[in-house]
N, C-alpha and C positions, 0 to 999 in steps of 0.2 A: 185491473187498470181502468181508470175512468175514461169516459168518451173523449174528453178534451185532450188528454195525453196521447191517446191513440190517434186522434186526428193530426196532432203535431208530428208524430212519427210518420204517418202516411204522407203528409205534405213534404217532409224533409227528404223522403226517399222516393217520391213520385208514385206512391201506391194508391190506386183508385179502387173503391169498392167498400161495401158495408156487409158483405157476407159473413155470417157467424163463424164459419170454419176458418175463413181468412183472418178474422179478428182474433180467434183463439190461437192460431199459429203465431201471429205477431206478439201476442201476450206471452206465450211460452218463450219466445226468443228473448224478450226483454227480461223475463224472470231468470233465465239461465245465463244471461250475459255476464253478470258479476262473478260467476264461477269459472273454473277451468275444465268443466266437464265437456266431453266430446259430444258433438251434436250430429245427427244424421237427418238430412232434409230429404223427404221422399215426395215425389210428384211427377206427373207426366211431363214430357218435353214441352217447353213453351209456357209453363204456368208462372214463371217468374221466380224461380228458386234462388236466383243469384242475389236478390235483395236482402234475404234473411241473414246470411253470414256477415254482410256488411253492417247490418243493424246490431248483430251480436258483438262484433269487434268494436264498433264505435261507442257502445255502451258498457264496455268492459274495462278493467284496470289496464289493459294492454292498448288502449285506444291511441296512445302516443307512439306506439311501436309500429313496426312494419306490418303491412297486410298484403298477402299475395293470393290471387285467385288463379288456380291452375286447372286447365281442362285436361284431365287424364286421358280422354279419348283422342286428343289431337297430337299427343306425343308418341312417336314411334316406339315400339316395344324394345328395340335395341338400344335406345338412348334414354329411356325414362328413368332408369336407376341413376344414371349420371346427372340428369336434370334435377331429380329430387334430392339425392344424397351426396352429390359431388363426385369428383374423381381425382386421382393422383396423376401427375405428369407422366406421360408415356404408358398409361394403363391400357390404351387402345389407340388405333390409328387415328390421328388427328388431335390427340390430347397433348397439345404442345405446352400446356401449363396446367396447374392444378385448379380445381374449381370447388367452391364451398357447397354448391347446390342450394336449393330453396330452403332446406331445413337448417343449413348453416347460416344463410343470410337472414332468415326470418326469426332467428333466436330472440325469445321474449315477445314475439309478435303472434300473428294468427295466419294460418294457411287454410285456404278454402280449396278443398279437393272436389272439383265438379266432375261428374261422371265417374265416380270412384269405382263403380261396378265394372269398368273397362280395364282396371289394373291387371297386369299379368300376375300369375300366382307367386312367382319369385319376388316380385315387388311387394305383394301383399304381405309376405313373410317379413320383409324389411320394415314395412310400415307398422306391423304388429309389434315389433321390437321397440320402435320409437314410442308407441303408445304405452307400452308396459314399463319401459325403463328410461326412456329419453335418450337412448344410445343408438348409434348407427356407425357403420364403417363405409368410408368412401369406396367407390369402384376402384379396384387395383390397390387399395390400401390395406393396412393391418392395424393401424391405430384406431382405438375406439373413440369416437367423437360424442360429445354431449350437446343436447339442445333442449331448450325449454319453449316449446311451441304449442299453441292452442290449435287443435284440428277441428274444423267444421267440414263435413262432407255432404255431398248431395248425389242423388242418383234417380234416374227414371227407369231403372232396371227392377224387375220383380226379384228381390233378393232371396226370398225363400226358394223360388225355383232355381235360382243360380246356385244356391248352396246344395240343393238336392242333386243337381247335375254335376257337382264337383268343380264349379267354375269360380266359386268365391268361398273363402275360408269362413267357417262358422264362427270361430273364435274372434276373428277380426270384425265380423259383422256385429257381434255383441259388444266389442270394445268401442266401435264407432257409434253404435246405437244406444249409448247411455241415455241420451235425451232425444227421442224421435220427434220430428216436426213434420206434419203432413200438410202439404199445400193442395187445396182443392182444385179440381179441373174446372175450366171456364164454364162448361155446360151445367155445372152444379151451382153456379154463383148467381143465377137469376138475373135481376135487373142490373147487376154489375156489368153485364155485357153491353147494355145501352150506355152506361156511364163511360166505359172505356172507349166505345165508339166515338162519343162526343169529344173526349180528350184527344184522340188521334186525329179526328177531323179538324179540330181547332189547331192542332200543331201543324198540320199540313197547310191549312189556310194561311197561317202566320208565316210559315217558312217560305212558301212560294207565292204569297200574295194572291191567293185565289179565293173566290167566294166559298164559304164553308158549306159542305154538303150536310143534308139532314135526312131523316128517315120518316116515311109515312107510318101510320099506325099498323098497316098491314105488313110492311117490311120489318117493323120492330117485332111483330109476332113471328115472322120467318127467322129472324135473328135468334130469338129465344128458343125456338124449336130445334135449331141446328145443333149438331153434337160437338162441333169445334174440336176435331181431333188434334189440330195444331195449337189449340188453346190461345192464350193472349197474343202470342207471336203471329199466329194465323190471322186473328182479328185485325191486328195492326197492319199486316200486309194487304189485306183485302180493303181496308179503309183507305190506305194510300193509293191503291189501284183505282178505286172509284173516284177519289179526289182528282186524279190526273186524267183518267180515261173517260169518265162519264160526262156527256154533254149536258145532262140535267143536274141541277144542284139539289133537287129533292128526289131522293132515291126511292122508287116504288118497289113493290115485291118482285115484279118481272125483271127489273134492272138488277136487283140484288141477286137473283138466282143466276144471272149470267156470270157473276163473279164468285159465287160459292160453288165449289165442287160438289156434285151430287152423288159421287160414287165412292166417297171415303167414309168408311164405317168404323174402322179400328180405332178404339180409344183406350185399350188396355195398356198396362205397363209392359214395356218390352222385355225380352229375355236376353240374358247375357250371350254374346256371340264369341266366336273364336277367330281371331285374326282379321277382323273386319267388321263392317256395320251390318252384315247380313244376319237375319234371324232364321233359324231352322225349325221354328215351331210349326209353321204350316206344312212344311215338308214332312215332319215327323208324323203329324196327324194323317197326312195323305198316305204315308207308308203303312201306318197302322191299318188304315182302311183297306189298302191293297192286300196286305197280308191276311186280314180277316176274310176278305172275299176269296183269296187263294185257298185258305183252309177249307172253306165251304165247298169250293170246286173240287179239291182233292178228295174230300170225304165222299161227295157224290160220285166222282169218277171211280173211286175204289169200290164203292158199292155196286156200280154198274159192271165193273170188271169181274167181281166175284160172281154176279149173276151170269155173265157171259161165259165164265169158266165152267160153271155148272151146266149151262146149256150145251156148250161144245163137248164137254165130257160125256153127257148123256147122248148126244147126237152121234158121236163117233163110235159109240158102243152099240148103236142101233136101237136104243131104248126110246129116245125122244121124249117130248113133253106134250102137254095139251096144246101149247102155243107154238112149239118148235118141232116140226116133223123130222124124221130121220133123213140123213143125206140121201139124195136120189140114187137109185140103183146103178146109174151110169158111171158112178165113181168106182173105179176098180179097186181091188183089194190093196194094191200097192199104195195108191193115193190115200186110202183110208188109214193105213198103218202109219203113213208119213204124218198125216194130220194128227192122229192119236199120239204119236211120239213127240211131235214138235209143239203142238198148240199149248200144252200146259207149261212148257219151258218158256215159250214166248210170253204167255200171260204172266208168269212169275216175274220175268224180267221187266215187263211194263209196270206191274204192280210195285216192284222194288223201286223203279224210277220215280213213281209218283208218291211213294211213302213220305210221310211228313218228317222233316228233319227235326230231331229232338232239340237241337240247339236253338231253334227259333222260338220254342215254347209257345206254339201257336194256340194250344188249348187255353192257356191263361190269357193270351192276347185277345182271342176271340171273345172270351167271357168279359174281359175289360171293355172292349169296344162296344159290346152289346149293352152292358150296364150304362156306359156313357151316353149311348144313343137314346136309351129309354129315359135317362135322367134329363137330357136336353129337351126331350119332347114330352115331358110331364107324364111319362108312363104310357103315352099313346103308341100302341104297337104298330099301327098302320104307318104313322109318320116315321117311326124309328126304322121300319123296314125300308121305306122309301129313301131315307138318308143313307142307309148302308148298301142300297142297291140290290136288295134281295127280295124275294117274294114273301107275302104274309105267311104262307105255309112253312117256308124255310125258317122264318123268324120264330114261329111257334115251336117248331121242332127243336131249335137250338135253345130256346128258353127252357124247355123241358129237359134238354140234355144237360144244361148247366145248373139246373135246380133253381131257377129264378122265378118259378111260378108264384 
């Protein structure tokens, strides 16, 4: 696509920027628009994925038909099948009449499924059937319905991780991902950040009849260095805040830092969740670390208990060791026999309590966590030990134990 055509598309849909990855994404969208191939748009939250399916629809043979944008994450799990595929009268409480659903109403048109990674597994199976055969059955119905719908989907979920965790169907992923389109995060778009700021500042000035805010060179540098975890949406919000709340119309670096959060670092794709918006990735990593440390503690404690058993065994028989003398003679024979009879049993019971449960597979877990820590720290063993919360000596011993030399 030549530059003039690309600029027309950007002007029509309010897209600002000259980043090469963004231009490539728009070019792919226009090339695939005349076909009926499914498209999966991937990108972090707030990058502006919603513009691409509209471009695809408006430049396709279906442009005169209906277009529906559906946020899959905002529809309750109990009603999403009814919303998408319709229902029969009386199929559930409150179904006072029949409904065609989006796939019935949008026949011959386009459906944009935003946050498709949030779909329940049962709904994923229904969607796969629509993609493969164009057929579906309404909730509570028996009649097979037909639809001819172009599906464009988008997600900010790490789909490969979702598939490996069993939260998204692999076959559905490949059906949706016939043509992938990657939208770059704002932090990778360079000077587009400044261009977008100017656009949002101008829009606020016109809407509320305020003097337009501008940036100093130093504040521009701060803008370009910031990671923008919320992407374009976050930039727009901050620009609007500064337009209203800042007493100065020229925003310097110190003023800008008052509006930019300094503690937000996460910029990775999110993982699929279960039953809500919460991600368990950080909790899982924390649990792995705790179990890894627990395994080390169990091994050390077991070794100490074995040494103690040997010492008590030699002590109660009167032999002693170089470091552990025999029991004092003031202990009478009865007490000595009691210790000799009970101590091994007690130690065996304690050792049994602290033995490693095989079901946790801590051996493999410990090796995996150690490998990850070494990888994250570029092979630096001292840093890896600090991250795992163990001593350098313990780390070296476990490296040798796992054969990671």
